[in-house]
C-alpha positions in Angstrom: 88.6 84.2 194.4 87.9 81.0 192.5 90.4 78.4 191.5 90.7 77.7 187.8 91.3 74.1 186.9 93.9 73.5 184.2 93.2 71.0 181.6 96.1 68.8 182.6 94.6 68.5 186.1 91.2 67.3 185.0 90.5 63.6 185.0 90.4 61.9 181.6 87.0 60.6 180.4 88.4 57.2 179.3 89.0 54.4 181.8 92.3 52.5 181.9 90.7 49.3 180.6 89.4 51.2 177.5 92.7 52.8 176.5 93.7 50.1 173.9 90.4 50.5 172.1 91.3 54.2 171.3 94.0 53.1 168.8 92.3 51.9 165.6 95.3 51.1 163.3 98.8 52.3 162.5 99.3 54.3 159.2 101.9 53.0 156.8 102.3 55.5 154.0 105.3 57.0 152.3 105.1 60.1 154.5 104.6 58.1 157.7 107.5 55.8 156.8 109.8 58.9 156.5 108.6 60.1 159.8 109.5 56.8 161.4 113.2 57.7 160.8 112.6 60.8 163.1 111.1 58.5 165.7 107.5 59.6 164.9 104.7 57.1 164.4 101.2 57.8 162.9 98.0 56.1 164.1 94.3 56.4 163.4 92.5 56.9 166.7 88.9 57.3 167.8 87.3 60.8 167.3 86.7 61.1 171.1 90.4 60.4 172.0 92.3 63.1 173.8 96.1 63.6 173.8 96.7 62.3 177.4 94.6 59.2 176.7 96.5 58.5 173.4 99.8 58.8 175.2 98.7 56.4 177.9 97.4 53.9 175.4 100.6 53.9 173.3 102.8 53.6 176.4 100.8 50.6 177.7 100.4 48.8 174.3 104.0 49.1 173.1 106.0 49.6 176.4 107.7 52.8 175.1 108.0 56.4 176.5 106.0 59.0 174.6 107.4 62.5 174.5 104.8 64.3 172.4 101.4 63.7 170.8 100.0 65.8 167.9 96.5 65.2 166.6 94.7 66.0 163.3 91.0 66.0 162.8 90.5 64.8 159.2 87.5 65.8 157.1 84.7 63.4 156.4 84.8 61.9 152.9 81.8 61.4 150.7 80.9 57.9 149.8 78.5 57.2 146.9 76.4 54.1 146.5 74.3 54.3 143.3 72.4 57.6 143.5 72.7 57.9 147.2 75.5 60.0 148.8 76.6 59.3 152.3 79.7 60.0 154.4 82.4 57.8 155.8 82.9 58.0 159.5 85.1 60.8 160.7 88.3 59.9 162.6 91.3 61.5 164.1 95.0 60.9 163.3 97.7 61.0 166.0 101.4 61.6 165.3 103.3 60.2 168.3 106.9 61.2 169.0 108.8 58.6 171.1 111.8 59.0 173.4 115.2 58.7 171.7 116.1 55.0 171.6 112.5 53.7 171.8 111.0 52.1 168.7 107.7 50.4 167.8 107.9 47.2 165.7 105.1 47.5 163.2 106.3 44.6 161.0 107.6 41.7 163.0 110.5 39.7 161.5 109.4 36.6 159.7 
């Protein structure tokens, strides 16, 4: 009988020093701002990022406790330059739910 490895037991492909590079930018839209009231934050992440790696990166960057990570693969968008049609790079969006009481300051007080 062979043992089946569960996904949570496998090692992540990303090393610890590369984790902050997974997060590209925070998303600040009307919908994302409404989700901030529910303690959910939206980030653009690299296409190769996995949920455990995103969780580790957010926890190390912002010193918060992540409860849940949801990811969305967004479609590539067409970009036209003159008569040539190309595509923008594809990326992934992550919705991160934080522990009750934790917050991320996206806009520091001036």
